[in-house]
C-alpha positions in Angstrom: -34.4 -54.1 -54.6 -35.1 -57.5 -56.2 -33.1 -58.6 -59.2 -34.4 -61.6 -61.3 -31.8 -63.6 -63.2 -32.6 -65.6 -66.5 -30.4 -66.8 -69.2 -29.4 -69.7 -71.4 -28.2 -73.1 -69.9 -24.7 -72.8 -68.6 -24.5 -69.0 -69.1 -23.8 -68.4 -65.3 -27.0 -67.7 -63.6 -26.0 -69.5 -60.5 -22.5 -68.0 -60.4 -24.1 -64.6 -60.8 -26.6 -65.1 -58.0 -23.8 -66.5 -55.6 -21.8 -63.2 -56.6 -24.7 -61.0 -55.6 -25.3 -63.1 -52.5 -21.7 -62.4 -51.3 -22.4 -58.7 -52.0 -25.4 -59.0 -49.4 -28.4 -59.9 -51.5 -30.5 -62.7 -50.3 -30.7 -65.7 -52.7 -33.9 -67.3 -53.7 -34.0 -70.0 -56.2 -36.8 -71.1 -58.6 -34.9 -74.4 -59.0 -34.9 -75.2 -55.2 -38.5 -74.1 -55.0 -39.4 -76.6 -57.6 -37.1 -79.3 -56.3 -38.9 -79.1 -53.0 -42.2 -79.8 -54.9 -40.4 -82.7 -56.8 -39.3 -84.3 -53.5 -42.7 -84.1 -52.0 -44.0 -85.9 -55.0 -41.4 -88.7 -54.6 -39.9 -88.0 -58.0 -36.3 -88.1 -59.0 -34.6 -84.7 -59.1 -33.4 -84.3 -62.6 -33.7 -81.6 -65.3 -36.7 -83.1 -67.0 -38.7 -83.7 -63.9 -37.9 -80.2 -62.7 -39.1 -78.8 -66.0 -42.2 -80.9 -65.9 -43.2 -80.2 -62.3 -42.6 -76.4 -62.9 -45.0 -76.5 -65.7 -47.5 -78.3 -63.7 -47.3 -75.8 -60.8 -47.7 -72.9 -63.3 -50.7 -74.6 -64.9 -52.4 -75.5 -61.8 -51.6 -72.3 -59.8 -51.0 -69.7 -62.6 -48.1 -68.6 -64.6 -46.4 -66.4 -61.8 -47.2 -68.9 -58.9 -43.5 -69.7 -58.2 -42.4 -66.1 -58.4 -45.2 -64.9 -56.1 -44.2 -67.4 -53.5 -40.5 -66.3 -53.9 -41.4 -62.7 -53.7 -43.2 -63.3 -50.3 -40.2 -65.2 -49.2 -37.9 -62.2 -50.1 -40.2 -59.8 -48.5 -40.2 -61.8 -45.3 -36.4 -61.9 -45.4 -36.1 -58.2 -46.1 -33.4 -56.2 -47.7 -32.0 -56.9 -51.4 -32.7 -60.0 -53.0 -31.9 -62.1 -56.0 -34.3 -64.4 -57.7 -32.4 -67.0 -59.7 -33.7 -68.8 -62.8 -36.6 -67.0 -64.2 -37.7 -69.1 -67.2 -41.5 -68.4 -67.9 -42.9 -65.0 -69.2 -45.5 -64.9 -66.4 -42.7 -65.1 -63.8 -40.8 -62.1 -65.6 -43.9 -60.1 -66.1 -44.8 -60.5 -62.2 -41.4 -59.4 -61.2 -41.3 -56.4 -63.1 -44.9 -55.5 -62.1 -43.4 -55.5 -58.7 -40.7 -53.2 -59.4 -37.8 -55.9 -59.7 -35.3 -55.9 -62.4 -34.4 -58.8 -64.8 -30.9 -59.4 -65.7 -30.2 -61.8 -68.5 -27.0 -63.9 -69.2 -25.9 -65.5 -72.3 -22.6 -67.0 -73.7 -21.2 -68.8 -76.5 -23.1 -72.0 -76.9 -19.9 -74.2 -77.0 -18.5 -72.7 -73.8 -21.9 -72.9 -72.1 -22.0 -76.7 -73.2 -18.5 -77.2 -71.5 -19.7 -75.4 -68.3 -22.9 -77.5 -68.2 -21.0 -80.8 -68.6 -18.6 -79.8 -65.8 -21.6 -79.0 -63.5 -23.9 -81.9 -64.3 -21.4 -84.7 -65.3 -23.0 -87.9 -66.3 -26.6 -86.6 -65.6 -26.4 -83.9 -68.0 -26.1 -83.7 -71.9 -23.0 -85.7 -73.1 -22.9 -84.2 -76.7 -23.3 -80.7 -78.0 -26.3 -81.8 -79.9 -28.0 -83.1 -76.8 -27.3 -79.9 -75.2 -28.7 -77.7 -78.0 -31.8 -80.0 -78.2 -32.4 -79.7 -74.4 -32.0 -75.8 -74.5 -34.5 -75.6 -77.7 -37.2 -77.3 -75.5 -36.8 -74.6 -72.9 -36.3 -71.6 -75.2 -39.5 -71.2 -77.1 -43.2 -71.8 -76.0 -46.5 -70.2 -76.7 -48.0 -71.7 -73.5 -47.8 -69.4 -70.7 -47.3 -72.1 -68.2 -44.1 -73.4 -69.9 -40.6 -72.0 -70.2 -39.9 -69.6 -72.8 -36.3 -68.4 -71.9 -36.0 -66.5 -75.1 -39.0 -64.2 -74.5 -37.9 -63.7 -70.8 -34.6 -62.6 -72.1 -36.1 -60.1 -74.3 -37.7 -58.5 -71.3 -34.4 -58.2 -69.4 -33.4 -54.8 -68.1 -29.8 -55.6 -68.5 -28.1 -58.1 -70.5 -24.7 -59.7 -69.8 -22.5 -61.7 -72.3 -20.6 -64.1 -70.1 -17.7 -65.3 -72.4 -14.8 -64.2 -70.3 -13.2 -64.8 -66.8 -14.9 -64.7 -63.4 -13.4 -61.3 -62.8 -15.0 -60.2 -66.3 -18.4 -61.5 -65.1 -18.1 -59.9 -61.7 -17.2 -56.5 -63.4 -20.3 -56.8 -65.5 -22.5 -57.7 -62.6 -21.3 -54.7 -60.7 -21.9 -52.5 -63.8 -25.4 -54.0 -64.0 -26.1 -53.5 -60.4 -25.0 -49.9 -60.4 -27.2 -49.3 -63.6 -30.2 -51.0 -61.9 -29.7 -49.1 -58.5 -30.0 -45.9 -60.5 -33.3 -47.2 -62.0 -34.4 -48.3 -58.7 -34.0 -44.9 -57.0 -36.0 -43.3 -59.8 -39.0 -45.7 -59.1 
């Protein structure tokens, strides 16, 4: 079984992926895949460069290019896999076409901003307004090669609202995995 994770900035995507990893899923990251390409190109690794290079890869190789590579990686590794940070509609479509499930995370914007500030420190948005502006750039696009997190989240098989504690998130992930496992067995 493959679970793709999408969600808003600071909603807990990496935390959810790490929890699934601890439960035996093999973790594959869209961000890490793009970061390798950014390094190859000799560019600085920051959010803007990651977004730009991801968009370039999709434009040059197709909207599902990154996911196709990560699906091959997951198939080679075997077992259950989690692919973190699905941000483009073509990526979500490819995952679901292959029988994977999509899990979407969201949380209160102020809470997400605080989480993002803790994680990114001085390199991330310093004001709530900057955070919202950054998120808006990634939420909507009619270009299939660009990020459209809102449309990807609408395609999700399961939604999690992550406004609580770590234990709350883990309980919701467990409920989601049980639900998705039942769906997986029907496929």
